[in-house]
C-alpha positions in Angstrom: 0.1 0.1 0.4 1.5 3.3 -0.7 1.9 6.0 1.8 1.7 9.7 1.5 5.2 9.8 2.8 6.9 11.1 -0.2 10.3 13.0 0.1 10.9 15.3 -2.5 14.6 16.2 -1.3 14.4 20.1 -2.4 18.0 21.3 -2.9 19.8 24.2 -4.5 23.3 25.6 -5.5 24.2 28.9 -6.8 26.7 29.7 -9.8 28.2 33.1 -10.4 29.5 34.3 -13.7 31.1 38.2 -13.3 32.1 39.5 -16.8 32.9 42.8 -18.8 30.0 43.7 -20.8 31.9 45.1 -23.7 34.7 42.7 -23.9 32.8 39.8 -22.6 36.0 38.7 -21.1 35.0 36.8 -17.8 36.2 37.9 -14.7 34.8 34.9 -12.1 33.1 31.6 -12.9 32.2 30.5 -9.5 29.9 28.2 -7.5 28.7 30.0 -4.1 27.7 29.1 -0.7 23.7 28.5 0.2 22.2 29.9 3.7 19.7 26.9 3.5 17.8 28.0 6.6 17.2 31.6 4.8 16.4 30.0 1.8 13.8 27.4 3.1 12.3 30.0 4.6 11.9 32.0 1.7 10.5 29.1 -0.1 7.9 28.2 2.4 6.6 32.2 2.3 6.6 32.6 -1.4 4.8 29.5 -2.2 2.2 30.8 0.8 2.4 34.1 -1.2 3.0 35.4 2.9 4.8 38.7 3.8 6.5 39.7 6.7 6.1 43.4 7.8 4.9 44.1 4.5 7.9 43.0 2.4 8.3 39.8 0.3 10.6 36.9 0.1 11.5 37.1 -3.3 15.0 37.8 -4.4 15.3 41.5 -5.0 18.8 42.6 -4.5 22.3 42.0 -5.1 24.8 43.3 -2.2 28.6 43.8 -2.6 31.5 43.9 0.1 34.9 44.1 0.3 35.9 42.3 3.3 36.1 38.7 2.2 39.6 38.4 1.5 43.1 39.5 2.9 46.4 40.2 1.1 49.3 39.9 2.6 53.0 42.4 1.7 53.6 39.2 -0.8 50.7 39.4 -2.8 49.3 36.0 -1.1 45.2 35.8 -0.8 43.4 34.2 2.0 39.9 33.6 1.4 37.5 34.0 4.5 34.3 31.4 5.1 31.1 32.4 3.8 28.6 33.4 6.2 25.7 31.2 5.9 25.3 29.7 9.2 22.1 31.1 11.2 19.7 33.2 10.1 21.3 36.6 10.3 23.9 36.0 7.1 25.4 39.1 5.7 28.7 40.5 4.1 32.3 40.9 6.2 32.5 44.6 4.8 29.3 46.1 2.8 30.7 48.2 -0.1 29.7 51.9 -0.1 26.9 53.2 -2.3 28.9 56.8 -2.4 32.1 57.9 -2.0 34.2 60.6 -1.4 31.9 64.5 -0.9 29.0 62.1 -1.4 29.8 58.9 1.2 27.2 57.9 3.2 26.9 54.7 5.0 24.5 53.4 2.6 25.4 49.8 1.3 25.9 49.0 -1.9 22.6 46.8 -2.8 21.7 47.2 -6.6 18.2 45.7 -7.7 17.7 42.6 -9.2 15.2 43.6 -12.5 16.2 40.8 -14.9 15.0 37.0 -14.1 15.0 34.3 -16.4 13.4 30.8 -15.5 14.8 27.8 -17.6 13.0 24.5 -16.6 14.9 21.4 -18.0 12.1 19.3 -19.5 11.7 16.2 -18.0 14.5 16.9 -15.3 13.9 17.1 -12.1 15.4 20.9 -11.7 14.9 24.7 -12.9 17.5 27.4 -12.8 16.9 30.9 -12.0 19.0 33.2 -13.6 19.3 36.6 -12.1 20.9 39.5 -14.0 22.3 42.7 -12.6 24.7 45.0 -14.4 26.6 47.7 -13.1 26.7 50.4 -15.6 29.5 53.0 -16.5 29.5 55.8 -13.4 28.1 53.3 -11.2 28.0 53.1 -8.5 29.2 56.4 -8.2 30.4 58.6 -10.6 33.4 60.0 -8.3 34.6 56.8 -8.3 37.9 55.6 -9.8 38.3 56.3 -13.5 40.3 53.4 -14.3 41.2 50.0 -13.1 44.2 50.3 -11.5 43.6 50.2 -7.7 46.8 49.6 -5.4 44.9 48.8 -2.3 42.3 46.1 -2.6 40.8 47.5 1.4 39.7 50.8 0.2 36.2 51.0 0.1 36.8 54.4 -2.2 38.6 52.4 -4.8 35.3 50.0 -5.5 37.3 46.6 -5.0 34.6 43.9 -4.3 35.3 40.5 -3.3 32.0 39.2 -2.0 28.3 39.4 -2.9 25.0 37.9 -1.7 21.8 37.6 -2.9 18.8 39.2 -0.3 15.3 38.9 -0.6 12.8 41.5 -0.3 12.4 41.0 3.3 16.1 41.5 3.9 17.2 38.0 4.1 20.6 37.1 3.1 20.1 33.7 0.8 23.8 33.2 -0.5 27.5 34.5 0.1 30.1 34.2 -2.3 33.8 34.7 -1.5 36.6 35.4 -4.3 39.5 37.3 -6.1 39.1 40.9 -5.7 37.3 42.8 -8.7 37.7 46.6 -9.2 34.7 48.5 -10.8 36.1 51.2 -12.6 33.7 53.8 -14.3 35.1 52.9 -17.9 34.0 49.4 -17.1 30.7 47.9 -17.7 30.0 44.6 -15.6 27.6 41.8 -15.9 26.6 39.6 -12.9 25.2 36.5 -13.9 24.0 34.8 -10.9 22.2 31.4 -11.4 20.0 29.4 -8.5 19.6 25.4 -9.1 16.6 24.6 -7.9 16.1 21.0 -7.8 13.4 18.5 -6.3 13.1 14.5 -5.6 17.1 14.0 -6.2 
């Protein structure tokens, strides 16, 4: 006799590609870490069409930070562990949205406005691709003109080495740490953040 105890084994994995929008040079191609507690909460609330404090649980923003690595005097890079334990999550050092005379404590969180859902026919997974573009002169027109930073720990250089997807409710779903990348004003960057959601396997 068949029971109703069918386990779906829901899972998710993330993959990120960062590339120059003009030359298509790939600057990063790497898998990321998932905050499974926050992800499970987001899935359950989204499927129930529930909100928290009038905020939704869908993916809303991509956060940038510059505290994921340390570089010694010899140029050796040490990568910190992703912050995906517990419900808080977050970044080590959130990048500022503005610098110089316009500097504020507002963190750099770019809205995710382009989503693509790719259903794999006859397969137990679906890919959700989130695309974010940092255009010329973004995030701040007073930022560095050229990609020539000498200090990767200086927030004013707009060098980032960690990113994370955030829900509309403010929960961190993912965290990825990588070799530092500078966003200068002469360069347009595309971030393709893909989540593969599996069920039953």
